[in-house]
TORKOL-4160 file (C-alpha; in steps of 0.2 Angstrom, whole numbers, padded with zeros to 4 digits, m for minus):
302
<pt num="1" X="0031" Y="0044" Z="m0048"/>
<pt num="2" X="0047" Y="0058" Z="m0046"/>
<pt num="3" X="0036" Y="0071" Z="m0053"/>
<pt num="4" X="0021" Y="0069" Z="m0042"/>
<pt num="5" X="0027" Y="0076" Z="m0027"/>
<pt num="6" X="0031" Y="0094" Z="m0033"/>
<pt num="7" X="0014" Y="0095" Z="m0038"/>
<pt num="8" X="0006" Y="0090" Z="m0022"/>
<pt num="9" X="0017" Y="0104" Z="m0012"/>
<pt num="10" X="0014" Y="0117" Z="m0025"/>
<pt num="11" X="m0004" Y="0114" Z="m0024"/>
<pt num="12" X="m0004" Y="0115" Z="m0005"/>
<pt num="13" X="0007" Y="0131" Z="m0005"/>
<pt num="14" X="m0002" Y="0140" Z="m0017"/>
<pt num="15" X="m0020" Y="0136" Z="m0009"/>
<pt num="16" X="m0011" Y="0140" Z="0009"/>
<pt num="17" X="m0002" Y="0155" Z="0004"/>
<pt num="18" X="m0015" Y="0167" Z="m0005"/>
<pt num="19" X="m0024" Y="0174" Z="0012"/>
<pt num="20" X="m0037" Y="0161" Z="0013"/>
<pt num="21" X="m0044" Y="0159" Z="0032"/>
<pt num="22" X="m0044" Y="0142" Z="0040"/>
<pt num="23" X="m0062" Y="0133" Z="0040"/>
<pt num="24" X="m0069" Y="0136" Z="0056"/>
<pt num="25" X="m0072" Y="0118" Z="0063"/>
<pt num="26" X="m0079" Y="0113" Z="0081"/>
<pt num="27" X="m0066" Y="0111" Z="0091"/>
<pt num="28" X="m0065" Y="0094" Z="0100"/>
<pt num="29" X="m0077" Y="0086" Z="0087"/>
<pt num="30" X="m0076" Y="0067" Z="0084"/>
<pt num="31" X="m0081" Y="0058" Z="0070"/>
<pt num="32" X="m0079" Y="0038" Z="0064"/>
<pt num="33" X="m0082" Y="0030" Z="0049"/>
<pt num="34" X="m0082" Y="0011" Z="0047"/>
<pt num="35" X="m0082" Y="0005" Z="0031"/>
<pt num="36" X="m0081" Y="m0010" Z="0018"/>
<pt num="37" X="m0072" Y="m0012" Z="0003"/>
<pt num="38" X="m0066" Y="m0024" Z="m0010"/>
<pt num="39" X="m0049" Y="m0023" Z="m0015"/>
<pt num="40" X="m0037" Y="m0031" Z="m0027"/>
<pt num="41" X="m0018" Y="m0031" Z="m0025"/>
<pt num="42" X="m0003" Y="m0035" Z="m0036"/>
<pt num="43" X="0016" Y="m0037" Z="m0030"/>
<pt num="44" X="0031" Y="m0041" Z="m0041"/>
<pt num="45" X="0049" Y="m0040" Z="m0038"/>
<pt num="46" X="0066" Y="m0047" Z="m0046"/>
<pt num="47" X="0085" Y="m0050" Z="m0041"/>
<pt num="48" X="0100" Y="m0049" Z="m0051"/>
<pt num="49" X="0115" Y="m0063" Z="m0050"/>
<pt num="50" X="0126" Y="m0052" Z="m0042"/>
<pt num="51" X="0128" Y="m0036" Z="m0031"/>
<pt num="52" X="0131" Y="m0026" Z="m0048"/>
<pt num="53" X="0115" Y="m0030" Z="m0056"/>
<pt num="54" X="0123" Y="m0043" Z="m0068"/>
<pt num="55" X="0124" Y="m0062" Z="m0071"/>
<pt num="56" X="0111" Y="m0061" Z="m0076"/>
<pt num="57" X="0101" Y="m0044" Z="m0073"/>
<pt num="58" X="0086" Y="m0054" Z="m0070"/>
<pt num="59" X="0090" Y="m0069" Z="m0060"/>
<pt num="60" X="0073" Y="m0075" Z="m0053"/>
<pt num="61" X="0057" Y="m0064" Z="m0054"/>
<pt num="62" X="0041" Y="m0067" Z="m0041"/>
<pt num="63" X="0023" Y="m0059" Z="m0046"/>
<pt num="64" X="0008" Y="m0060" Z="m0037"/>
<pt num="65" X="m0006" Y="m0056" Z="m0046"/>
<pt num="66" X="m0025" Y="m0053" Z="m0043"/>
<pt num="67" X="m0025" Y="m0054" Z="m0026"/>
<pt num="68" X="m0041" Y="m0051" Z="m0021"/>
<pt num="69" X="m0054" Y="m0051" Z="m0005"/>
<pt num="70" X="m0064" Y="m0041" Z="0007"/>
<pt num="71" X="m0057" Y="m0027" Z="0018"/>
<pt num="72" X="m0063" Y="m0019" Z="0032"/>
<pt num="73" X="m0058" Y="m0003" Z="0041"/>
<pt num="74" X="m0061" Y="0012" Z="0053"/>
<pt num="75" X="m0058" Y="0030" Z="0050"/>
<pt num="76" X="m0056" Y="0041" Z="0063"/>
<pt num="77" X="m0054" Y="0060" Z="0064"/>
<pt num="78" X="m0053" Y="0073" Z="0078"/>
<pt num="79" X="m0053" Y="0091" Z="0079"/>
<pt num="80" X="m0041" Y="0098" Z="0090"/>
<pt num="81" X="m0043" Y="0118" Z="0084"/>
<pt num="82" X="m0051" Y="0128" Z="0074"/>
<pt num="83" X="m0039" Y="0125" Z="0060"/>
<pt num="84" X="m0032" Y="0108" Z="0065"/>
<pt num="85" X="m0038" Y="0090" Z="0064"/>
<pt num="86" X="m0029" Y="0073" Z="0067"/>
<pt num="87" X="m0035" Y="0057" Z="0058"/>
<pt num="88" X="m0030" Y="0038" Z="0058"/>
<pt num="89" X="m0037" Y="0025" Z="0046"/>
<pt num="90" X="m0035" Y="0008" Z="0050"/>
<pt num="91" X="m0038" Y="m0008" Z="0041"/>
<pt num="92" X="m0038" Y="m0027" Z="0037"/>
<pt num="93" X="m0039" Y="m0035" Z="0021"/>
<pt num="94" X="m0041" Y="m0054" Z="0020"/>
<pt num="95" X="m0035" Y="m0062" Z="0003"/>
<pt num="96" X="m0046" Y="m0075" Z="m0003"/>
<pt num="97" X="m0042" Y="m0078" Z="m0023"/>
<pt num="98" X="m0024" Y="m0076" Z="m0032"/>
<pt num="99" X="m0011" Y="m0083" Z="m0041"/>
<pt num="100" X="0010" Y="m0081" Z="m0039"/>
<pt num="101" X="0023" Y="m0084" Z="m0054"/>
<pt num="102" X="0040" Y="m0090" Z="m0050"/>
<pt num="103" X="0051" Y="m0088" Z="m0065"/>
<pt num="104" X="0072" Y="m0090" Z="m0066"/>
<pt num="105" X="0082" Y="m0084" Z="m0081"/>
<pt num="106" X="0101" Y="m0087" Z="m0086"/>
<pt num="107" X="0102" Y="m0074" Z="m0098"/>
<pt num="108" X="0098" Y="m0055" Z="m0098"/>
<pt num="109" X="0084" Y="m0046" Z="m0100"/>
<pt num="110" X="0072" Y="m0062" Z="m0095"/>
<pt num="111" X="0079" Y="m0073" Z="m0109"/>
<pt num="112" X="0082" Y="m0093" Z="m0107"/>
<pt num="113" X="0069" Y="m0098" Z="m0095"/>
<pt num="114" X="0076" Y="m0111" Z="m0085"/>
<pt num="115" X="0062" Y="m0112" Z="m0072"/>
<pt num="116" X="0043" Y="m0108" Z="m0072"/>
<pt num="117" X="0029" Y="m0111" Z="m0060"/>
<pt num="118" X="0011" Y="m0102" Z="m0058"/>
<pt num="119" X="0005" Y="m0107" Z="m0041"/>
<pt num="120" X="m0008" Y="m0104" Z="m0031"/>
<pt num="121" X="m0009" Y="m0088" Z="m0018"/>
<pt num="122" X="m0028" Y="m0089" Z="m0011"/>
<pt num="123" X="m0022" Y="m0085" Z="0007"/>
<pt num="124" X="m0013" Y="m0071" Z="0017"/>
<pt num="125" X="m0018" Y="m0053" Z="0023"/>
<pt num="126" X="m0013" Y="m0037" Z="0021"/>
<pt num="127" X="m0016" Y="m0023" Z="0036"/>
<pt num="128" X="m0012" Y="m0005" Z="0035"/>
<pt num="129" X="m0012" Y="0011" Z="0047"/>
<pt num="130" X="m0011" Y="0028" Z="0041"/>
<pt num="131" X="m0010" Y="0043" Z="0054"/>
<pt num="132" X="m0009" Y="0061" Z="0047"/>
<pt num="133" X="m0010" Y="0079" Z="0055"/>
<pt num="134" X="m0022" Y="0091" Z="0043"/>
<pt num="135" X="m0024" Y="0108" Z="0041"/>
<pt num="136" X="m0043" Y="0114" Z="0036"/>
<pt num="137" X="m0043" Y="0130" Z="0025"/>
<pt num="138" X="m0058" Y="0140" Z="0013"/>
<pt num="139" X="m0056" Y="0142" Z="m0005"/>
<pt num="140" X="m0076" Y="0147" Z="m0006"/>
<pt num="141" X="m0089" Y="0144" Z="0002"/>
<pt num="142" X="m0092" Y="0126" Z="m0006"/>
<pt num="143" X="m0074" Y="0122" Z="m0010"/>
<pt num="144" X="m0061" Y="0121" Z="0004"/>
<pt num="145" X="m0043" Y="0110" Z="0003"/>
<pt num="146" X="m0034" Y="0100" Z="0018"/>
<pt num="147" X="m0016" Y="0099" Z="0016"/>
<pt num="148" X="m0009" Y="0085" Z="0028"/>
<pt num="149" X="0007" Y="0077" Z="0032"/>
<pt num="150" X="0008" Y="0060" Z="0040"/>
<pt num="151" X="0014" Y="0043" Z="0042"/>
<pt num="152" X="0009" Y="0027" Z="0033"/>
<pt num="153" X="0012" Y="0009" Z="0036"/>
<pt num="154" X="0008" Y="m0006" Z="0025"/>
<pt num="155" X="0010" Y="m0024" Z="0030"/>
<pt num="156" X="0006" Y="m0039" Z="0019"/>
<pt num="157" X="0007" Y="m0057" Z="0023"/>
<pt num="158" X="0009" Y="m0069" Z="0006"/>
<pt num="159" X="0007" Y="m0087" Z="0002"/>
<pt num="160" X="0015" Y="m0097" Z="m0012"/>
<pt num="161" X="0004" Y="m0113" Z="m0009"/>
<pt num="162" X="0001" Y="m0131" Z="m0021"/>
<pt num="163" X="m0010" Y="m0132" Z="m0035"/>
<pt num="164" X="m0022" Y="m0147" Z="m0035"/>
<pt num="165" X="m0006" Y="m0158" Z="m0041"/>
<pt num="166" X="0007" Y="m0154" Z="m0026"/>
<pt num="167" X="0024" Y="m0146" Z="m0033"/>
<pt num="168" X="0035" Y="m0161" Z="m0023"/>
<pt num="169" X="0025" Y="m0177" Z="m0021"/>
<pt num="170" X="0023" Y="m0180" Z="m0002"/>
<pt num="171" X="0027" Y="m0161" Z="0003"/>
<pt num="172" X="0016" Y="m0147" Z="0007"/>
<pt num="173" X="0022" Y="m0130" Z="m0001"/>
<pt num="174" X="0017" Y="m0117" Z="0011"/>
<pt num="175" X="0030" Y="m0102" Z="0006"/>
<pt num="176" X="0028" Y="m0084" Z="0013"/>
<pt num="177" X="0033" Y="m0069" Z="0008"/>
<pt num="178" X="0030" Y="m0054" Z="0022"/>
<pt num="179" X="0033" Y="m0035" Z="0013"/>
<pt num="180" X="0033" Y="m0020" Z="0025"/>
<pt num="181" X="0030" Y="m0004" Z="0017"/>
<pt num="182" X="0032" Y="0013" Z="0030"/>
<pt num="183" X="0038" Y="0030" Z="0028"/>
<pt num="184" X="0030" Y="0048" Z="0029"/>
<pt num="185" X="0016" Y="0054" Z="0017"/>
<pt num="186" X="0011" Y="0073" Z="0011"/>
<pt num="187" X="m0006" Y="0077" Z="0001"/>
<pt num="188" X="m0021" Y="0086" Z="m0001"/>
<pt num="189" X="m0040" Y="0084" Z="m0001"/>
<pt num="190" X="m0050" Y="0095" Z="m0010"/>
<pt num="191" X="m0068" Y="0095" Z="m0005"/>
<pt num="192" X="m0083" Y="0101" Z="m0014"/>
<pt num="193" X="m0102" Y="0103" Z="m0009"/>
<pt num="194" X="m0113" Y="0098" Z="m0023"/>
<pt num="195" X="m0132" Y="0102" Z="m0019"/>
<pt num="196" X="m0133" Y="0090" Z="m0002"/>
<pt num="197" X="m0117" Y="0079" Z="m0006"/>
<pt num="198" X="m0099" Y="0081" Z="m0003"/>
<pt num="199" X="m0087" Y="0077" Z="m0014"/>
<pt num="200" X="m0069" Y="0074" Z="m0009"/>
<pt num="201" X="m0054" Y="0071" Z="m0019"/>
<pt num="202" X="m0036" Y="0066" Z="m0011"/>
<pt num="203" X="m0020" Y="0065" Z="m0018"/>
<pt num="204" X="m0005" Y="0060" Z="m0009"/>
<pt num="205" X="0013" Y="0056" Z="m0012"/>
<pt num="206" X="0025" Y="0045" Z="0001"/>
<pt num="207" X="0042" Y="0042" Z="0003"/>
<pt num="208" X="0044" Y="0024" Z="0011"/>
<pt num="209" X="0056" Y="0012" Z="0016"/>
<pt num="210" X="0054" Y="m0006" Z="0013"/>
<pt num="211" X="0058" Y="m0023" Z="0021"/>
<pt num="212" X="0053" Y="m0041" Z="0018"/>
<pt num="213" X="0056" Y="m0059" Z="0024"/>
<pt num="214" X="0053" Y="m0076" Z="0014"/>
<pt num="215" X="0052" Y="m0092" Z="0022"/>
<pt num="216" X="0054" Y="m0104" Z="0006"/>
<pt num="217" X="0049" Y="m0119" Z="0016"/>
<pt num="218" X="0053" Y="m0134" Z="0004"/>
<pt num="219" X="0071" Y="m0126" Z="0000"/>
<pt num="220" X="0080" Y="m0137" Z="0011"/>
<pt num="221" X="0096" Y="m0129" Z="0008"/>
<pt num="222" X="0090" Y="m0113" Z="0015"/>
<pt num="223" X="0089" Y="m0106" Z="0032"/>
<pt num="224" X="0070" Y="m0107" Z="0041"/>
<pt num="225" X="0061" Y="m0097" Z="0046"/>
<pt num="226" X="0071" Y="m0083" Z="0037"/>
<pt num="227" X="0077" Y="m0089" Z="0021"/>
<pt num="228" X="0081" Y="m0073" Z="0013"/>
<pt num="229" X="0077" Y="m0053" Z="0016"/>
<pt num="230" X="0075" Y="m0038" Z="0007"/>
<pt num="231" X="0078" Y="m0021" Z="0011"/>
<pt num="232" X="0077" Y="m0004" Z="m0001"/>
<pt num="233" X="0068" Y="0014" Z="m0002"/>
<pt num="234" X="0056" Y="0020" Z="m0014"/>
<pt num="235" X="0040" Y="0032" Z="m0018"/>
<pt num="236" X="0022" Y="0029" Z="m0019"/>
<pt num="237" X="0007" Y="0038" Z="m0026"/>
<pt num="238" X="m0011" Y="0037" Z="m0020"/>
<pt num="239" X="m0026" Y="0044" Z="m0027"/>
<pt num="240" X="m0046" Y="0043" Z="m0018"/>
<pt num="241" X="m0062" Y="0050" Z="m0023"/>
<pt num="242" X="m0074" Y="0049" Z="m0010"/>
<pt num="243" X="m0094" Y="0055" Z="m0009"/>
<pt num="244" X="m0102" Y="0058" Z="0007"/>
<pt num="245" X="m0122" Y="0060" Z="0008"/>
<pt num="246" X="m0131" Y="0065" Z="0024"/>
<pt num="247" X="m0142" Y="0052" Z="0029"/>
<pt num="248" X="m0149" Y="0061" Z="0046"/>
<pt num="249" X="m0141" Y="0076" Z="0056"/>
<pt num="250" X="m0125" Y="0067" Z="0061"/>
<pt num="251" X="m0124" Y="0052" Z="0049"/>
<pt num="252" X="m0118" Y="0051" Z="0031"/>
<pt num="253" X="m0118" Y="0036" Z="0019"/>
<pt num="254" X="m0100" Y="0036" Z="0009"/>
<pt num="255" X="m0095" Y="0030" Z="m0006"/>
<pt num="256" X="m0077" Y="0028" Z="m0011"/>
<pt num="257" X="m0063" Y="0023" Z="m0024"/>
<pt num="258" X="m0045" Y="0022" Z="m0022"/>
<pt num="259" X="m0029" Y="0018" Z="m0033"/>
<pt num="260" X="m0011" Y="0017" Z="m0028"/>
<pt num="261" X="0007" Y="0012" Z="m0036"/>
<pt num="262" X="0022" Y="0010" Z="m0025"/>
<pt num="263" X="0040" Y="0006" Z="m0032"/>
<pt num="264" X="0057" Y="0003" Z="m0023"/>
<pt num="265" X="0073" Y="0008" Z="m0030"/>
<pt num="266" X="0087" Y="m0006" Z="m0031"/>
<pt num="267" X="0091" Y="m0012" Z="m0014"/>
<pt num="268" X="0098" Y="m0029" Z="m0007"/>
<pt num="269" X="0094" Y="m0046" Z="m0006"/>
<pt num="270" X="0102" Y="m0057" Z="0008"/>
<pt num="271" X="0101" Y="m0076" Z="0007"/>
<pt num="272" X="0102" Y="m0085" Z="0023"/>
<pt num="273" X="0108" Y="m0104" Z="0021"/>
<pt num="274" X="0106" Y="m0118" Z="0031"/>
<pt num="275" X="0125" Y="m0121" Z="0034"/>
<pt num="276" X="0126" Y="m0102" Z="0041"/>
<pt num="277" X="0132" Y="m0095" Z="0024"/>
<pt num="278" X="0126" Y="m0078" Z="0018"/>
<pt num="279" X="0124" Y="m0073" Z="0000"/>
<pt num="280" X="0121" Y="m0054" Z="m0005"/>
<pt num="281" X="0114" Y="m0049" Z="m0023"/>
<pt num="282" X="0105" Y="m0035" Z="m0029"/>
<pt num="283" X="0085" Y="m0034" Z="m0026"/>
<pt num="284" X="0081" Y="m0024" Z="m0042"/>
<pt num="285" X="0064" Y="m0018" Z="m0039"/>
<pt num="286" X="0048" Y="m0021" Z="m0030"/>
<pt num="287" X="0031" Y="m0015" Z="m0037"/>
<pt num="288" X="0015" Y="m0014" Z="m0028"/>
<pt num="289" X="m0002" Y="m0009" Z="m0037"/>
<pt num="290" X="m0018" Y="m0009" Z="m0026"/>
<pt num="291" X="m0037" Y="m0003" Z="m0030"/>
<pt num="292" X="m0051" Y="m0004" Z="m0020"/>
<pt num="293" X="m0071" Y="0000" Z="m0020"/>
<pt num="294" X="m0083" Y="0001" Z="m0006"/>
<pt num="295" X="m0095" Y="0010" Z="0007"/>
<pt num="296" X="m0098" Y="0015" Z="0024"/>
<pt num="297" X="m0107" Y="0026" Z="0038"/>
<pt num="298" X="m0100" Y="0041" Z="0044"/>
<pt num="299" X="m0106" Y="0047" Z="0062"/>
<pt num="300" X="m0102" Y="0064" Z="0070"/>
<pt num="301" X="m0101" Y="0059" Z="0088"/>
<pt num="302" X="m0099" Y="0078" Z="0095"/>
């Protein structure tokens, strides 16, 4: 992941530093693009037995897999000068399917499984908000590039739920884990005009902070509503391919697909007990993978 950031910056510097001319865009023009997607996410994290990452090096591991559902969003772009524009992308995903595994180990390197459960995770949601400043430049009449710098923000609300047979008879499992990813993003959009269609390839990298809170509702010895919290820093890489096809003068049909991977470095796990005691250990890492495919309509208003 680390090597992706110099590549993105190099492309931006090369294409903006060779005497190319800023694209002449219509100042004040506003475009809106509602869209729908099918999205699938996965998220995993593990903690060690102590703050030094030992005893054992992986004590507990949670994996949410195939979190699937519909995503709806709105992409807004406003031209603020002949060369610059601002863009905002807001979306909501409803999680309708998924599984989660909870595994504890007594020995290093995932050996000596002392606890394992595979549970439902078919509930929850994801919110995202990205904002950026873009600079429009020409390469050739049919090719251009838009370097950008911005802010990315993603919030997830994940669940651990009972299977058909309850985990504990007479009790309802409804534990939650709420990750929050936020930070800066830098990248470029490469645009190619092919016949009537326009192809857009976007590549970006993020420097992010990560925080999460959990409520393990059946663990009576833990505090509620916050049983433990995670904090770390990390990086992400993202790619998106879109096609725009005109259906009228100011309306376009859009098809798109995207993929991303975010990963944190080691961080802290702070557990809160009902007695008031607080215990720290090492958060090894958090990994989030995501992909989506969908379609939408783009309208140029003025």
